[in-house]
N, C-alpha and C positions, 0 to 999 in steps of 0.2 A: 504494500500500500504506500503510495506516495503522498506525503502531506501537502495540502494546498498552500499553506503559508509556512514554508520551511524557516524563514528568518524569525518569525514570531515564536515558533516552537523551540528553536535553539536559543533564543534570548530569554525565554521564560525562567529558567533557573537563575539567571543573573538578576533579573528583575525581582524575583522572590527573595533572593539573598539581600539585595539592596534594601528592600522593604523591611525585612526582619532586622537588619542593622539599624535602620533609621528609627524604628519603633522601640528598640530596646533601650533600657536605662544605661547610660554610659558608666563604665567602671565596674567595680565589684559589689557595690552596695546593694543589698536587698532588704526590704522591710520585713525582717524575720527576728526570731527570738535572740539569736546570737548577736546580731548587730544592735538590737535594743539593749542587751546586757552590756555591750561595750560602751555604748553611749551613756548608760546609767553609771557605769564605773568611772568614766571620764568626768561626768557631772559631780559625782561624789568626791573625786580628787580635787576639783575646783573648790568645793565646799571645805574640804580639809585644809586647803591653803589659807582660807579666810579665818579659820578657827584655831590654827596652830599658833604656837608661841611667837608673838610679834617681835620678841627680842633676839630671835635666832633666824639665821637664813634657813629657808626651806625650799627644797626641790621635791616635787611630787614623784612618788615611785611610779606613777602612771606613764612617765616618759619611756619606760622600758617596754611598754605595750606596742604591738604592731598595729598601726592604725590604717594600713594600706587597704584593708577591706572596706573602708569607708569611702574609697575613691568612687565618685559618681553620685554621692549623696547630694540631695538638694541643699543649697545654702540655707534655705528657710528651715529645713528639718534639723540641720546642725545647730542653728541658732535656737530653735525651739528646745533642743535637748540640752545645750550647754549654757544657754543664756546669751545675752548680748556679747559681741566680741569686745575684747579689751582695747584692741587697736585695729587700725586699717592700714594695710601696706600696699604701696604701688611701686613702680619701678624706681622712684627717686626718693620717696620719703614715707615716714610713718605718721599717721594722723589719728585723732580720736574719732570714734564712730558718730554719725549723726542719726538721731532717732533710733538708737539701738541696732543700727544696720550700717554696713559699709556700702558705698556706691558700687555699682556693678564693675567698675574698672579698678577696684581695689580689693585686696584679699583680706578677709576677716581673720583675726588671730586671737588666740586665748593664751594667757600667761599661765604656765604651770610651775611657777616659782614665786618667791618673795624674798627680797633682801631685808635684813633686820633693820627695823626703825627707819625705813627709807621709802620714799615715793618714787624712787628711780624706776624707769621703764627700760630695761635693757640688761643684758648679761645673763640670760637664762633661757631655758627651753620654752618654745612657743608651739602651739598646735596651729598650723596654717592650712587654710583652704585655698588652694590656687584655683581660680575659677575662670580666668581668661574671658571676662565679661559674660560668662554664661550663668544660668541659674543653678547649675550643678557644680560641685567641686570636681575639677579634673583630677586633682590629687589632694589627699589629706596627709600631711607629713609633719614631722617634728623638725624644727629649726632652732638653732641657738642664736639669739641676738647678741649684739656687742654693746 
């Protein structure tokens, strides 16, 4: 049997693959129990920073956790889970968030450390959502600020 439209038949698998890729969530993140537990653990670590001894430096043990499974999470979902970002980062500078959110061209970040008796913002591990102006984090990663 000779197909009537051979070009369409041979292109169908490619069109289907492109459709599935376009409709899928970018990255590794899935709204499941394991990811919910990781987000809750990160949230608890942020709480622990605020209630720990203010007279001692503190770095959260959460920084040892692999957060790459959060790649692809919606920025909104990450903010919902961790609270407003502490800072917003772009290619040239660090700014404070406006209205509990960073503009789309800036990366939200959360500090997982505190310096004793200081309001200093730098010199510790930060959780960063690199988003490249998208509504999802392309990567979620640990970075140490200077």
